[in-house]
C-alpha positions as CSV (number, residue, x, y, z in Angstrom):
1,M,47.1,323.3,192.0
2,K,46.9,327.1,191.5
3,V,47.0,329.6,194.2
4,S,45.7,333.0,193.5
5,R,45.3,336.2,195.6
6,S,41.7,337.4,195.8
7,W,41.7,340.7,194.3
8,A,39.3,343.1,192.6
9,A,38.8,341.7,189.4
10,L,66.0,309.6,180.6
11,V,67.1,306.0,180.4
12,P,65.3,302.8,178.8
13,A,63.0,301.8,181.7
14,T,60.0,300.3,183.2
15,V,58.0,302.7,184.7
16,L,55.8,302.2,187.9
17,S,53.4,305.2,188.4
18,L,51.6,306.9,191.0
19,A,48.6,309.1,190.0
20,L,47.6,312.2,191.8
21,A,43.8,312.5,191.1
22,G,44.1,316.1,191.9
23,C,45.6,318.6,194.6
24,G,44.1,319.6,197.7
25,S,41.8,322.5,197.4
26,S,39.8,325.1,199.2
27,N,37.5,327.7,197.9
28,D,37.6,329.6,201.3
29,N,39.8,332.5,201.7
30,G,42.6,331.6,204.2
31,G,42.7,327.8,203.5
32,G,41.1,324.9,204.9
33,G,40.8,321.3,203.3
34,G,38.3,320.4,200.8
35,P,36.7,316.9,200.7
36,K,38.6,314.1,199.3
37,A,37.1,313.7,195.9
38,V,38.6,313.0,192.5
39,P,38.4,316.2,190.5
40,K,36.5,315.5,187.1
41,A,38.9,315.6,184.1
42,S,36.5,317.8,182.2
43,Q,36.2,320.7,184.8
44,N,38.4,323.5,185.8
45,D,38.3,325.1,189.4
46,I,38.1,328.6,188.2
47,N,36.0,331.7,189.1
48,A,34.1,331.8,185.8
49,T,33.0,335.2,185.1
50,P,31.1,336.6,181.9
51,R,33.7,338.9,180.2
52,D,31.5,341.9,180.2
53,Q,31.3,341.9,184.1
54,L,35.1,341.9,184.4
55,K,36.9,345.3,185.0
56,D,39.2,346.9,182.6
57,G,42.7,347.8,183.8
58,G,45.0,346.6,186.6
59,T,48.4,344.7,186.7
60,F,48.8,341.0,187.4
61,T,52.0,339.7,188.7
62,W,52.8,336.2,187.8
63,A,55.4,334.0,189.3
64,L,58.1,332.4,187.4
65,T,61.0,330.2,188.8
66,Q,63.6,331.9,186.3
67,I,63.8,334.3,183.4
68,P,64.0,332.4,180.1
69,T,67.2,332.1,178.4
70,N,65.8,331.9,175.0
71,F,62.1,333.3,174.2
72,N,61.9,330.9,171.2
73,L,60.0,328.0,172.5
74,N,61.0,325.7,169.6
75,E,64.8,326.2,170.2
76,L,66.5,323.8,172.4
77,D,67.1,326.2,175.4
78,G,63.6,327.5,175.2
79,S,61.5,324.8,175.9
80,L,60.5,325.6,179.3
81,K,57.2,326.0,181.3
82,D,58.2,329.5,182.4
83,N,58.9,330.5,178.8
84,A,55.6,328.9,177.7
85,D,53.8,331.1,180.4
86,V,55.3,334.3,179.0
87,M,54.9,333.6,175.2
88,G,51.4,332.3,175.6
89,A,50.4,336.0,176.0
90,L,52.2,337.0,173.0
91,L,52.0,334.4,170.3
92,P,49.1,332.7,168.5
93,Q,48.5,329.1,168.3
94,A,46.2,327.0,165.9
95,F,44.4,325.2,168.8
96,Y,43.7,325.8,172.5
97,T,42.4,322.9,174.8
98,D,39.6,322.8,177.2
99,A,39.6,321.4,180.6
100,A,39.3,317.8,179.3
101,G,42.3,318.3,176.9
102,T,39.9,318.5,173.9
103,P,41.4,320.9,171.2
104,Y,39.3,323.8,169.8
105,L,40.1,326.2,167.0
106,N,41.7,329.5,167.8
107,K,39.4,331.7,165.7
108,D,41.8,334.7,166.4
109,L,44.3,333.0,164.2
110,L,42.3,330.6,161.9
111,D,38.9,330.8,160.2
112,D,39.0,327.0,159.8
113,A,41.3,324.1,160.0
114,S,40.0,320.8,158.6
115,L,41.0,317.4,157.7
116,T,40.5,317.7,153.9
117,S,41.7,314.3,152.8
118,T,42.7,311.0,154.2
119,D,43.3,308.9,151.1
120,P,45.9,308.4,149.5
121,K,47.5,310.9,152.0
122,Q,46.3,312.8,155.0
123,V,45.8,316.5,154.2
124,V,44.9,319.2,156.5
125,T,43.9,322.6,155.4
126,F,44.3,325.9,157.4
127,K,42.3,329.1,156.6
128,I,44.1,332.0,158.2
129,N,42.1,334.9,159.5
130,A,42.6,337.9,157.2
131,K,42.9,340.3,160.2
132,A,45.9,338.3,161.7
133,A,49.0,340.1,161.7
134,W,52.5,340.2,163.4
135,S,53.3,343.4,165.7
136,D,55.5,344.8,163.0
137,G,52.4,345.2,160.6
138,T,53.3,342.1,158.5
139,K,50.2,339.8,157.8
140,I,50.2,336.3,158.9
141,T,50.2,334.1,155.9
142,A,50.9,330.6,154.6
143,A,54.5,331.5,154.4
144,D,54.7,331.4,158.3
145,F,53.3,327.8,158.3
146,V,55.7,326.7,155.5
147,A,58.7,328.3,157.3
148,Q,57.9,326.7,160.7
149,W,57.6,323.3,159.1
150,K,61.0,323.6,157.3
151,A,62.6,324.7,160.4
152,L,61.2,322.2,162.7
153,N,61.0,318.9,160.4
154,G,64.5,317.9,161.6
155,T,66.2,317.9,158.1
156,N,68.4,320.9,158.7
157,A,70.8,320.3,161.6
158,A,71.7,323.8,161.8
159,Y,68.4,324.5,163.5
160,K,68.8,323.6,167.3
161,I,65.3,322.5,167.6
162,S,63.8,321.3,171.0
163,S,61.6,318.8,169.0
164,S,60.6,317.6,165.6
165,N,57.4,315.8,166.8
166,G,54.6,316.1,164.1
167,Y,56.6,318.2,161.7
168,D,58.8,315.4,160.8
169,Q,55.6,313.5,159.7
170,I,54.8,316.1,157.1
171,A,55.6,315.7,153.4
172,S,54.7,319.3,152.2
173,V,53.4,322.6,153.4
174,E,52.1,324.8,150.6
175,Q,50.1,327.9,149.8
176,G,46.5,327.0,149.0
177,A,44.2,329.1,146.9
178,D,45.7,332.3,148.3
179,D,48.3,333.5,150.8
180,H,45.7,332.9,153.7
181,Q,45.4,329.2,153.1
182,A,48.1,326.7,154.0
183,V,47.7,323.0,152.8
184,V,49.6,320.4,154.9
185,T,50.2,317.0,153.3
186,F,51.5,314.3,155.6
187,K,53.7,311.3,154.8
188,T,51.4,308.9,156.8
189,K,48.3,309.2,158.9
190,Y,49.1,311.5,161.9
191,A,46.4,311.9,164.6
192,D,47.8,314.6,166.7
193,W,47.9,317.2,164.0
194,K,46.1,319.7,166.1
195,A,49.0,319.9,168.3
196,L,51.1,321.5,165.5
197,Y,51.7,325.3,165.1
198,G,51.2,325.9,168.8
199,P,52.6,328.5,169.0
200,L,53.4,330.0,165.5
201,Y,56.5,331.9,165.0
202,P,57.0,334.2,162.2
203,A,58.9,333.3,158.9
204,S,61.5,335.9,159.6
205,T,62.5,333.7,162.5
206,N,62.1,330.4,161.1
207,S,63.7,331.2,157.8
208,D,67.1,332.2,159.4
209,T,69.0,329.8,161.5
210,K,70.8,332.6,163.4
211,V,67.6,334.3,164.3
212,F,66.0,330.9,165.3
213,N,68.9,329.9,167.5
214,D,70.0,333.1,169.1
215,G,67.7,336.0,168.0
216,W,65.3,335.6,170.8
217,T,67.8,335.3,173.6
218,A,67.5,338.9,174.7
219,K,63.8,339.6,174.4
220,P,60.9,338.4,172.4
221,L,61.4,339.8,168.9
222,I,57.7,340.0,167.6
223,S,54.2,339.1,168.8
224,A,50.8,338.7,167.6
225,G,48.6,338.4,170.8
226,P,46.5,340.4,173.3
227,F,49.8,341.7,174.9
228,K,53.0,343.0,173.6
229,F,56.6,342.9,175.1
230,K,57.6,346.1,177.1
231,S,60.7,345.3,179.0
232,L,62.9,343.0,180.7
233,D,64.8,343.9,183.9
234,K,67.6,341.4,184.9
235,T,68.3,343.2,188.1
236,A,64.6,342.9,189.3
237,K,64.1,339.7,187.4
238,T,60.9,340.8,185.8
239,I,59.4,340.6,182.5
240,T,56.6,343.2,181.6
241,L,54.0,342.9,179.0
242,V,51.4,345.6,178.2
243,R,48.1,345.4,176.3
244,D,48.5,345.6,172.5
245,D,46.0,348.0,171.0
246,K,46.8,346.6,167.5
247,W,45.4,343.3,168.6
248,W,42.4,342.4,166.2
249,G,40.7,340.0,168.8
250,N,38.9,340.9,172.1
251,K,40.9,343.6,173.8
252,A,42.7,342.4,176.9
253,K,41.2,343.3,180.2
254,L,44.6,343.8,182.0
255,D,46.9,346.7,181.4
256,T,49.9,344.9,182.3
257,I,51.2,341.4,183.2
258,V,54.5,341.3,185.1
259,F,56.3,338.1,185.2
260,R,58.6,337.9,188.2
261,A,61.4,335.3,188.7
262,I,61.4,334.1,192.2
263,D,62.9,330.7,193.8
264,A,60.3,328.2,194.1
265,D,60.8,327.9,197.9
266,A,60.3,331.5,198.3
267,Q,57.2,332.0,196.3
268,I,54.8,331.3,199.1
269,D,56.3,334.1,201.1
270,A,56.2,336.4,198.1
271,L,52.3,335.6,197.8
272,A,51.8,336.4,201.5
273,N,53.7,339.6,201.2
274,G,51.7,340.7,198.1
275,E,54.6,340.5,195.8
276,I,53.0,338.0,193.3
277,D,49.3,337.3,192.7
278,E,49.4,333.7,191.9
279,L,51.6,330.7,192.0
280,D,51.4,327.1,191.1
281,I,51.8,324.7,194.1
282,G,51.8,321.4,192.3
283,P,51.9,318.3,194.4
284,N,54.1,320.0,197.0
285,V,52.7,319.1,200.4
286,D,54.9,321.7,202.3
287,N,53.7,324.5,200.0
288,Y,50.1,323.4,200.3
289,T,50.2,323.5,204.0
290,R,51.7,326.7,204.1
291,A,49.3,328.2,201.5
292,K,46.3,327.2,203.5
293,G,47.5,329.4,206.2
294,V,48.0,332.5,204.1
295,Q,45.2,335.1,204.4
296,G,43.5,336.6,201.4
297,V,44.1,333.9,198.8
298,T,42.0,331.2,197.2
299,L,43.2,327.6,196.5
300,H,42.0,326.1,193.4
301,N,42.6,322.5,192.0
302,A,41.9,320.6,189.0
303,G,42.9,317.1,187.5
304,G,46.0,317.2,185.4
305,P,48.3,314.8,183.5
306,N,50.7,314.6,186.4
307,F,52.0,311.6,188.1
308,R,55.0,310.2,190.0
309,H,56.9,307.3,188.9
310,L,59.6,304.9,190.0
311,T,62.0,304.1,187.0
312,M,63.9,301.0,186.5
313,N,66.8,300.9,184.3
314,G,66.1,298.3,181.6
315,K,70.0,298.4,180.6
316,S,71.0,297.2,184.0
317,A,72.7,293.7,184.0
318,V,70.6,292.6,187.0
319,L,67.4,293.7,185.4
320,Q,68.1,291.8,182.0
321,D,66.0,288.9,183.4
322,V,62.2,289.7,182.9
323,N,61.5,287.6,186.2
324,V,63.7,289.9,188.2
325,R,61.8,293.0,186.7
326,Q,58.5,291.5,187.4
327,A,59.4,290.5,190.9
328,L,60.6,294.2,191.7
329,A,57.5,295.4,190.2
330,M,55.3,293.2,192.5
331,G,57.5,293.8,195.4
332,I,56.9,297.6,195.6
333,D,53.7,298.8,197.4
334,R,52.9,301.9,195.3
335,S,49.6,302.4,197.1
336,R,51.6,303.0,200.4
337,I,54.1,305.3,198.7
338,A,51.3,307.3,197.2
339,A,49.5,307.6,200.4
340,A,52.6,308.9,202.1
341,M,53.8,311.2,199.5
342,L,50.6,312.6,198.1
343,G,47.8,311.8,200.7
344,P,48.5,315.0,202.8
345,L,47.2,316.9,199.7
346,N,43.8,315.9,200.9
347,T,42.8,314.0,197.7
348,P,42.7,310.3,196.7
349,A,46.4,309.1,195.4
350,V,46.4,305.8,193.9
351,P,48.5,303.7,191.5
352,L,48.3,304.5,187.9
353,N,47.9,301.4,185.9
354,N,47.5,302.7,182.4
355,H,50.2,304.1,180.2
356,I,47.7,306.3,178.1
357,Y,45.0,307.6,180.4
358,M,44.9,309.2,184.0
359,T,42.6,307.7,186.6
360,N,39.9,310.3,186.0
361,Q,39.8,310.3,182.3
362,N,37.2,308.6,180.0
363,G,38.8,305.5,178.7
364,Y,40.9,304.5,181.8
365,Q,41.0,301.0,182.8
366,D,43.5,299.1,184.7
367,N,45.8,297.3,182.3
368,S,48.6,296.2,184.8
369,G,47.4,292.7,185.4
370,D,49.0,290.7,188.2
371,V,52.5,292.2,187.8
372,G,50.9,295.6,188.7
373,K,49.6,294.5,192.2
374,F,51.6,294.5,195.3
375,N,52.2,290.8,196.1
376,P,55.6,290.3,198.0
377,D,54.9,286.4,198.1
378,K,54.7,286.0,194.4
379,A,57.6,288.6,193.9
380,S,59.9,286.3,196.3
381,R,58.8,283.3,194.1
382,C,59.8,285.1,191.0
383,W,63.0,286.4,192.3
384,T,64.3,282.8,193.2
385,R,62.6,281.0,190.2
386,P,65.6,279.3,188.4
387,A,64.1,279.2,185.1
388,G,61.0,279.7,183.2
389,P,58.5,282.8,183.1
390,C,56.8,284.3,186.2
391,P,52.9,284.7,186.1
392,R,52.2,287.1,183.3
393,A,49.6,289.9,183.3
394,A,46.3,288.8,182.8
395,P,44.7,289.8,179.5
396,T,42.6,292.9,180.1
397,G,41.0,293.3,176.5
398,R,42.2,296.7,175.5
399,R,46.0,297.0,175.1
400,T,48.1,300.0,175.8
401,A,51.0,301.2,173.7
402,R,53.4,299.5,176.1
403,S,53.4,296.5,178.1
404,W,53.5,297.0,181.9
405,T,56.9,295.2,182.3
406,S,58.5,296.7,179.4
407,S,61.8,295.6,177.7
408,S,64.9,297.5,177.4
409,S,63.4,299.4,174.4
410,S,60.6,301.2,176.3
411,R,60.7,304.5,177.5
412,P,59.1,306.4,180.5
413,R,56.2,308.5,179.6
414,S,56.6,312.1,179.9
415,R,54.2,315.1,180.5
416,P,52.7,316.3,177.2
417,R,55.0,319.1,175.6
418,R,52.6,322.1,175.3
419,R,49.2,320.5,175.6
420,S,46.6,319.6,178.1
421,P,46.3,321.4,180.3
422,S,47.6,323.9,177.8
423,R,48.4,327.5,177.9
424,S,45.0,329.1,178.0
425,R,44.4,332.3,176.1
426,R,45.0,335.3,178.4
427,C,42.4,338.0,178.7
């Protein structure tokens, strides 16, 4: 859940999940609870306004929990949400995502990005916008795409990368017809290719391990977005960005964005005192309750890929027996836990019984079978069963990527790294 001021303008595990369909909301200044309803996965709760009706100028103060220790999102220490918020205004990415999480092309960076071959190998061709340039005047070219693949594919241990996901599936990245075309050839079929190059860093960073690892610790070195870096004040714990007049896309409406690091527990007070203009409450009942009482703010809510889970250690000696794991799953009343923890947010809170989809997404279905249902009697019988399997989950037609009672090789699902709801373009 977002709150904004009204102003002019891991261990191998089995995972039992609780889905928060959406956070409590109110569109009335000063709070109040909205009706209990599941927000649609395809809709954002925003004050949509035509661009030409927005005023130019002004400063927006954005709450962070900490000043990033490294402004390279792809470096091990830089992969934080606070850093993504800052760099989203400074760097380009190949695709953005809409409210439903569907990728769409960033035309400020790319004229086109297409799957140009699927056999014998998958090939994606990126056509770079000829106007796209880094803040030092260097044009964005295929060399930037090549260098990022080489830095992030995991073959050079000198790069302290946060993840090689996707890049390790690429066989080659080469310049195409000219330096504004990059041709990416994959080793195997890779469906999530639109998540690559989000964001894109310059070849000057990705071609040098020292710059990649340590060059961005003091400040962002370069940009290619509607804003540019102005200053970082460690005493005030602020990062200031200003409109970049060299930006080739739509001119930013704001003059300035100030990111201010404030302890999460103090952000509600900061909002009430006018020190910040927005904060992300998330599924925090106390902050939600307090935010409803703050005058002059609007509470917004939308569905998101967020859930809480109970994690069972699949390597534990007492959980080696599948019957014990199933008994534990059936002996936990997730509905009751969800109601206690998330119900006060004034929205439906239900067990999440699918490892791929959230409850309000198209394609969601309950794949948990009997093991996913609270049944203390059956749990007791499984627990004391001397031999033989407990009742298995009933077939549900469609299979998920992992079974509900997973073996010691399974892993808990984590939130998508920098995707839906992704950093949206700032204007």
